[in-house]
C-alpha positions as CSV (number, residue, x, y, z in Angstrom):
1,X,8.0,16.4,-20.7
2,X,8.7,13.7,-21.8
3,X,12.1,12.6,-20.5
4,X,11.2,9.7,-18.2
5,X,13.2,9.1,-14.8
6,X,15.1,5.9,-14.3
7,X,13.1,3.5,-11.8
8,X,14.5,1.9,-8.2
9,X,14.9,-1.6,-8.8
10,X,14.8,-3.4,-5.0
11,X,13.2,-6.8,-4.2
12,X,10.9,-5.2,-1.6
13,X,7.6,-6.0,0.4
14,X,6.0,-4.4,-2.0
15,X,7.1,-5.8,-5.2
16,X,6.5,-9.8,-3.1
17,X,3.0,-8.4,-2.2
18,X,2.7,-7.8,-6.1
19,X,3.8,-11.1,-6.7
20,X,1.2,-13.3,-4.5
21,X,-1.5,-11.0,-5.6
22,X,-0.5,-11.5,-9.0
23,X,-1.0,-15.4,-8.2
24,X,-4.7,-14.5,-8.8
25,X,-5.6,-17.0,-5.4
26,X,-3.4,-19.8,-6.5
27,X,-2.6,-22.0,-3.7
28,X,0.2,-20.2,-1.4
29,X,3.9,-20.5,-2.1
30,X,5.3,-23.6,-0.1
31,X,2.1,-25.2,0.1
32,X,-1.2,-25.4,1.9
33,X,-1.7,-23.1,4.1
34,X,0.5,-23.3,7.4
35,X,-2.9,-22.2,10.0
36,X,-0.2,-22.0,13.1
37,X,2.0,-19.1,11.1
38,X,-1.7,-17.3,10.0
39,X,-2.5,-17.7,13.7
40,X,0.9,-15.9,14.7
41,X,0.4,-13.7,12.2
42,X,-3.5,-12.4,13.0
43,X,-2.0,-12.2,16.6
44,X,0.8,-10.0,15.6
45,X,-1.6,-7.8,13.9
46,X,-4.0,-7.4,16.7
47,X,-1.0,-6.8,19.0
48,X,0.3,-4.2,17.1
49,X,-2.7,-2.5,16.7
50,X,-2.8,-2.3,20.3
51,X,0.3,-1.3,21.5
52,X,2.1,-0.5,18.0
53,X,5.2,-2.2,16.9
54,X,7.8,-1.0,19.2
55,X,6.4,-1.9,22.1
56,X,5.1,-5.3,21.2
57,X,7.5,-8.6,22.1
58,X,7.5,-12.2,20.6
59,X,6.7,-13.4,23.8
60,X,3.0,-11.2,24.0
61,X,2.2,-12.2,20.1
62,X,3.0,-16.2,21.4
63,X,0.4,-15.5,24.4
64,X,-2.3,-14.0,22.7
65,X,-2.2,-16.5,19.6
66,X,-1.8,-19.5,22.5
67,X,1.2,-20.8,21.5
68,X,4.6,-21.9,23.3
69,X,7.3,-19.3,22.8
70,X,9.5,-21.6,21.2
71,X,7.0,-21.8,18.9
72,X,7.0,-18.5,17.3
73,X,10.8,-18.1,16.9
74,X,10.3,-21.8,15.2
75,X,7.9,-19.3,12.8
76,X,10.3,-16.5,12.7
77,X,13.6,-15.8,13.1
78,X,13.4,-12.6,14.6
79,X,10.7,-9.8,15.5
80,X,11.8,-8.3,12.3
81,X,10.9,-11.2,10.2
82,X,7.4,-11.2,12.0
83,X,6.8,-7.5,11.5
84,X,8.0,-7.6,7.8
85,X,5.3,-10.9,7.4
86,X,2.7,-8.6,8.7
87,X,3.7,-5.9,6.9
88,X,3.4,-8.1,3.8
89,X,0.1,-9.5,4.4
90,X,-1.1,-6.0,4.5
91,X,0.4,-5.0,1.2
92,X,-1.4,-7.8,-0.5
93,X,-4.8,-6.9,1.2
94,X,-3.7,-3.2,-0.5
95,X,-3.0,-4.5,-3.6
96,X,-6.1,-7.1,-4.0
97,X,-8.6,-4.2,-2.7
98,X,-6.9,-2.2,-5.8
99,X,-6.8,-4.4,-8.3
100,X,-10.8,-5.1,-7.7
101,X,-11.3,-1.6,-7.9
102,X,-9.4,-1.0,-11.1
103,X,-12.0,-4.1,-12.7
104,X,-14.7,-2.7,-11.8
105,X,-14.0,0.9,-13.4
106,X,-14.8,1.4,-17.3
107,X,-12.7,4.2,-18.4
108,X,-9.2,5.3,-17.9
109,X,-10.2,8.4,-15.7
110,X,-12.2,6.7,-13.8
111,X,-9.3,3.9,-13.3
112,X,-7.1,6.9,-12.3
113,X,-9.7,8.4,-10.1
114,X,-10.6,4.6,-8.3
115,X,-6.8,4.1,-7.6
116,X,-6.0,7.3,-6.0
117,X,-9.2,7.3,-3.7
118,X,-8.8,3.2,-3.1
119,X,-5.4,3.9,-1.9
120,X,-6.7,6.9,0.7
121,X,-9.3,4.4,1.7
122,X,-7.7,1.3,2.5
123,X,-4.1,2.5,3.5
124,X,-5.7,5.7,5.9
125,X,-8.7,3.3,7.5
126,X,-6.3,0.4,8.3
127,X,-6.1,0.2,12.0
128,X,-2.6,-0.9,12.6
129,X,-1.5,2.4,10.2
130,X,-4.2,4.4,13.0
131,X,-2.1,3.0,15.5
132,X,0.8,4.1,14.4
133,X,0.0,7.8,13.4
134,X,-1.1,7.7,17.0
135,X,1.8,6.4,19.3
136,X,4.4,5.7,16.6
137,X,4.3,8.5,14.0
138,X,7.9,8.1,13.1
139,X,7.5,4.9,11.7
140,X,4.8,5.3,9.1
141,X,6.3,7.6,6.4
142,X,8.7,4.5,5.4
143,X,4.9,2.4,5.4
144,X,3.5,4.7,3.1
145,X,5.7,6.8,1.3
146,X,8.1,8.2,3.4
147,X,10.8,7.0,5.9
148,X,13.9,6.1,3.0
149,X,11.9,6.4,0.4
150,X,12.5,3.0,-0.3
151,X,8.4,2.3,-0.2
152,X,7.4,5.2,-2.3
153,X,9.9,4.3,-5.1
154,X,8.5,0.8,-4.8
155,X,4.5,2.3,-4.9
156,X,5.8,4.9,-7.9
157,X,7.2,1.8,-9.7
158,X,3.5,0.2,-9.4
159,X,1.8,3.4,-10.3
160,X,3.7,4.3,-13.1
161,X,3.3,1.1,-14.6
162,X,-0.4,1.4,-14.4
163,X,-0.1,4.8,-16.3
164,X,2.2,2.7,-19.1
165,X,-0.7,0.1,-19.4
166,X,-2.8,2.9,-19.9
167,X,-0.3,4.0,-22.7
168,X,-0.7,1.0,-24.6
169,X,-4.2,1.1,-25.0
170,X,-4.0,4.5,-26.1
171,X,-6.3,5.8,-23.3
172,X,-3.6,8.0,-22.3
173,X,-1.2,10.3,-24.0
174,X,2.1,9.0,-25.0
175,X,3.3,12.5,-24.3
176,X,2.8,11.8,-20.5
177,X,5.9,11.0,-18.1
178,X,4.8,8.2,-16.6
179,X,7.3,8.2,-13.9
180,X,7.1,11.6,-13.0
181,X,3.1,11.7,-13.1
182,X,3.3,8.5,-10.9
183,X,5.7,10.1,-8.3
184,X,3.5,13.3,-8.2
185,X,0.4,11.1,-7.4
186,X,2.1,9.1,-4.8
187,X,3.7,11.8,-3.0
188,X,0.8,13.4,-2.9
189,X,-1.6,10.3,-1.6
190,X,1.6,10.1,0.9
191,X,1.0,13.4,2.4
192,X,-3.0,12.8,2.9
193,X,-2.0,10.1,4.7
194,X,1.2,11.4,7.0
195,X,-0.1,15.1,7.5
196,X,-3.5,14.7,7.3
197,X,-5.7,17.6,5.9
198,X,-7.8,19.8,8.1
199,X,-10.3,20.4,4.3
200,X,-10.5,16.7,3.7
201,X,-11.4,14.1,5.8
202,X,-10.5,10.6,4.1
203,X,-13.9,9.1,5.1
204,X,-15.5,11.9,2.4
205,X,-15.2,9.7,-0.6
206,X,-16.8,11.6,-2.6
207,X,-14.8,14.9,-1.7
208,X,-12.0,12.4,-2.6
209,X,-13.5,11.9,-6.1
210,X,-14.1,15.5,-6.5
211,X,-10.0,16.0,-5.8
212,X,-9.3,13.3,-7.8
213,X,-11.0,14.7,-10.8
214,X,-9.5,18.3,-10.7
215,X,-5.8,17.5,-9.4
216,X,-4.9,13.9,-10.3
217,X,-6.4,13.8,-13.5
218,X,-4.1,16.7,-15.0
219,X,-1.7,14.5,-13.8
220,X,-1.9,12.2,-16.5
221,X,-3.2,14.2,-19.1
222,X,-6.8,13.5,-18.6
223,X,-8.3,16.7,-17.0
224,X,-7.0,20.4,-16.8
225,X,-7.2,22.1,-13.9
226,X,-9.2,25.1,-13.8
């Protein structure tokens, strides 16, 4: 199936996270680290992990951070802006770990498997995602691949780009439809996160690796279903 699908392009948190990770440790945009902002982000993350996002207030975050109420509004115009900043940082952490795992893999097959396993491990073990699955499950699909599909499309574009890199290097066949393969991989990954399997534990990396080798590699022409 050689037909390519047209990717969706939006300037989302995913794209912003990728740009920041691509800076490769460069000085944060805007100059030196804003320690007050970082403290507020840390406090917001802790608050969201404790109570979820919907129940958390800006005032609670400010108290947890040990700052005045007016301070948090100087750094973030609204709660939505604060949530975006927290999620952006989580996406940056995820993509940073993803890139580190890719750098260690020796073959294209190893990179595909590592990408699948790393995604499930990193997102599935994230305390914030875990808390939201417990008390605000409706909010999770929009973060990890569902909802209005915007996030899923952005992650799909990212995965498709990784597949194209392999194609250009000659390690994945040119006949593979990068967008469709990426779409399938992201949907499978998202389903594991939003509808946990009773057969596979996300902490069982050995089993996840076997699943990836048997069912994910064929999607990019690197294996065959038995």
